[in-house]
N, C-alpha and C positions, 0 to 999 in steps of 0.2 A: 842503743843510745836511748836513753830517756828522754820522752815527750812528755811536756805540761799541758793542761787543760785548767780551765777555771768553770765554776759552774756559779750563774747567777739567778737566784731565786732559792733562798735556803728553807722554803715551806715544807709542806709533807711531800710533795712530788721530789723534790730536789733532796731531801732527806734521803729518801728512799734510794733514789738513784745514788747518792753519794755512800752510803750503807751497804748496798748491793754490789758497788764497785771495788770498796777497798781490799786491796791486796790482790784483785783478781788479773789483773795485767801487770805484771812487773817493770814493762817499761813505758808504760801511761802512768803519770801520776795527775791526780787533780790537786794542783797546788794550793788554793783557795776557793772559797764560796764566798758570794758576797748578797747582801740582802740590806734593806732600807729599814726594815724591823729593829728598833734599838735593843729590844729583847732577844734578838739572835745575835746581834753583832758582840764580837769578843768573845764567843762561846766557840765550843768545839761541836760541831754538826755534821754528823754521820763519821766521825774522824777527820774531819777536815776544819782548820780553823776559818771561823764565818768574819770578814771583814765589812767594812761600810763601804758602800758604793762609790764614796770619794776616792777611797784608795785602788779602784778597779786599774785605771790606767797605769798605774804606776807598778801594780803586781803584775799586770801582762806584760809590761815591758822588762821588768827587773827578773821574772821567770823567765822570759821568752816563750810564753803559752801563746799556742797557735790553732787551739781548740777552744771553743765556750760552748757550754752546755746552758741553753735558756730553757728555765722553768718558772718564767713571769708570768704576770696577768698579760692578756693580750693587749691592752690599754698601754703598756710598758715596752713591749718587745721592740718595735722598730727604733726608738730610741736607744734601746739598750744595742742593739745590733749594730748601729751606728757606732756608738762608743766603743765597742769592743774591737769593731774592724778599724776605726782610727787608732786603737792602741795597738795594731798589730796583729790580731786575730785573722786567721784565714780561711777556718772553718768553723761552722756553727751546727752544734745538733740541737733543733729547734723544737722542743715540746710544747710551743704554743701554737694556737690555732690559726696565726696570723702569717700570711705568706710575705716574706720578709724581703724588702728591696735592698741588694746589695751591690756594691761594685764588681765588673768583670775581675776575674781572679780570687774570688770569693766562694768556698763551696758552701752549700747549705741541705743538711739532711732533714727534710721535716719527717718528723715523729708524729703519726695522726693515729691516736689510740682509737678512735671511732671508727675509722678504716680498718683497722687490725681486728677492732670486733665485729665488723660486719663480714669479713673474710671468715673470721672462725664461725660465725653463725652461718654464713652460707655453705662451706665445707662440711660443716657438722649436721647440716640438715640435709646435705647431699649423701653424706656416708650414711646416714641413718635411712633414708628413702633405699640406698643402694642394699644394705643389710637387708630390709624389709623384702626383696623382690629375691632373696637367695644368691645375690652376688657375694664374692669374697672378694678382699683387697688381697692385692700380691706388692712383691716390694716394688717401690716407683708408684703408689699410689694407682695403678691399672687396675680395673676391673675385670675379672675373670666372668665370662658371660654363662659359666658352667657346661658350655659346649666344647671346652678344649681350647677357645681361642680367648686371647688377651686383645683387647682393643683401649686404646687409650682414650681418656676422657678429654673431650673437645671445650675449650673456653673463649668465648669470644670479648675481647677487653677493647674499649672503646676510651679513648683518652686525648685530650690536646696537647698533652705534653709526652714529646718523643721520650724522654728520660725515664718516666714512669712505666711507659708501654715497656721499653727494652729492660728494665729492672723486673719488672713483674714476669715478663717472658722467660728472663733466665732463670727467674724462680721457679715458676711452674714448669719449664720444661725439664729442669733438674728432679722436680718431683713427679715425672711421668705425664706431665698434661701435654697434649697438644694446643 
């Protein structure tokens, strides 16, 4: 069954997401993009019609969209999140740096590029350091110590959000880390 989503913020990031996503998931369709910039409204952005913000609630309801992708400035994020939730959206993919406050029963996935970059830098540095000591990577990101044994790398993760801990724990465990 086809699921519909909307994207709010048709700037460079929003356009990139729309272009990347186009046709990749046949059961998920981004029904419309929204922006407050008159130069974008009425145009096709990343293969998707860009509508004015005033059409957002009606479009969400008409299309039965349950997901919203936010790529707006942080100063507008909370107000837009409240609007899309009020229109019926039940899940938000949040590309802003703002921690959104939503009612119970609404899922928010915060996509933070700075955290992703920090992780990539950390793992890149660790892998480079391991390669310099004669260690070799095996399947599952385990390091062979050259003596015939394979010991999993251990990571200590400290966070006050249990959901974050559990999601990273699952990701890292699958990658061979303890």
